[in-house]
C-alpha positions, 0 to 999 in steps of 0.5 A, a space after each residue: 666412053 663418056 660417062 656423067 659425074 657430079 661435083 657436089 658442092 655446099 648450097 650456095 656455091 653451085 655457080 662457083 663450082 660450075 665456073 671451075 668445072 667448066 675451066 677445066 674444059 668439061 661440058 656441064 650438062 646440068 646444075 641443081 642444088 648441091 650438084 654440078 653435073 658434067 660429061 666426060 671420060 674416066 680420065 676426068 677423074 684424076 683431073 677433077 679430083 686434083 684441080 677442083 677447089 670448092 667441090 666437096 666430092 666427085 661422084 660417078 653417076 652409074 644410073 637414075 630411075 624412078 622407084 615407088 616400091 622396093 621391088 622396083 628399086 631391086 630390079 632397076 638397080 640390078 639391071 645396071 652394069 655393076 659388073 663392068 665397074 666393080 672388079 671381083 675383089 672390089 669392096 663396095 658399101 652402100 650409103 643412102 639418103 631419102 627426101 620426099 620419097 615413098 621409099 623413106 627407110 634409108 637402111 632398107 634402101 641400102 640393103 636392098 641396093 647392096 643385094 641387087 648388086 651382089 646378085 648382079 656380080 654373081 652373074 658376072 663373075 659365076 661365084 656366090 661369095 666376094 671377099 671385098 679386099 680390093 679397091 673401094 667403091 662407095 655407092 650412094 643411093 639417093 632418093 629425091 621425090 621417088 627419083 633414084 640416083 646411084 653414084 660411086 664416090 671417086 674421091 674417097 675423103 672429102 675434097 676439103 682434106 687437102 693435107 696441109 692442115 692436120 691441126 686447127 685453131 678454134 672453129 675452122 672454115 673448110 678449105 673448100 669453102 675458103 677457096 670459094 670465098 676468094 673465088 666469090 671476092 674476084 680477088 687476083 694475085 697482084 692484089 693485097 689480101 688481108 685476113 685480120 681473124 685468120 685462125 689457122 690461116 685457111 684463107 691465106 693459104 688457099 689464096 696462096 695456092 691459087 696465086 701460084 696455081 698449085 692444084 689443091 689435091 696435088 699431094 693427097 690420095 683419092 679412093 679411085 686411084 686403085 680402080 683398074 679403069 684408071 691406069 696409074 700412068 693416067 694418074 701420074 700424067 695428071 699430077 705431072 701436069 699439075 706440077 708443070 703448071 705451078 708458078 713459083 715466080 709469083 710473089 703475092 702479098 698476103 697478110 694474116 693476123 689473129 690475137 691467138 699465138 697458138 693459132 698463128 703458130 699453127 697457121 704458120 705450120 699449115 703454110 709450111 705444109 702447103 709450101 706457101 709460107 713465104 707467101 703470107 706474112 703472119 702476125 699476132 695481134 688484136 683486131 682492135 688495134 690492127 691497121 690496114 697493110 696497104 693503101 689498097 686491098 681486100 679483106 676476106 675473113 670468117 670472124 668467130 660465130 657467137 654460137 661456136 666460139 665464144 659469146 655473141 657479144 664478143 663476136 659483135 665487138 669484133 664486127 665494130 673493130 672490123 668497121 674501125 679498121 676499114 672505116 669508110 676507106 673506098 680503097 679496100 674491098 671487105 668480105 665477111 661470112 657470118 650467120 649474124 643478121 645484125 652484122 650490117 647494122 654494126 658494121 655501119 654500111 649496107 653491103 653491096 651484095 650478099 649471098 646466102 651460103 652454108 658453112 657446114 650446117 650453119 646458115 650464113 650470109 657472105 657480105 660483100 662491100 666493093 672498094 675501088 681498084 687501084 689505078 695502076 
């Protein structure tokens, strides 16, 4: 049976997530702010969760309808096939959000949806009490301009939690955002990559995972693994397939540096946790004295933000140092994500392209300066 799923994404990354979904072979049916819809059977749940690098979560759409009153919300929710999805002992919580809708009270919407689901399950299982001791089904009621979308989260913990980064340095970038920055740079595994402000090493590690085709969710667990709709053999087959696709023969050249010795120590540990420590050359060094590690390559970096780490003037000094490293070197492409509107002025060049992105709650620009590719 075919179902509709949503791969959620940070604003600005919809096209990136859409490409990833299509590469997995799924049919994209719709795309809008923060969400890519695709159609497939339940066997897509393991594959999508294990392989998608830039998506935040995979949600299963249970139903969509318009509701202008709480009675309408209750009846239309109750009409959906909850008993076919949630088992007798299923644990189900309801979260919600409402934007520009008549039903603006999120707690009331959550309460009504929960009550409607319970009533439907009473009819299905012929009982009045549910102990909710089994698999988790986290339900979201989302209202946008009076349109209700009811989904169940298949991921559990967000997909950025790869499992390799128990510790971070400073203000880290999410793994999903780091992967998206690399995807947007069109970096290839045969080219040199350099992050001169690596912090806990996330950009470098995500690049190494890409180079060796290591699925980002390979070693973690997901909420839907306990769902009776997906057998353990399907999950096992998905992981075995991912393991078979790893290319350990690839030896990318990835460099990562930071002024903070503790950050580099954590970055090395994170790379070891991800089993890509042999792909990355880490160095403790100040960006003011750094040099490019090769004649050609790509810089991708997430410099400190003035409002988050250190002072604004210190952050802008980093831009100046970054400009001195690259100069007018046409052999290097430079990609920088920052909320500072003065970046181009300080860097001394107009970007070839800019993309609006949200790094967590912070509105940023992703500045892209294109260099020439090596002739060979």
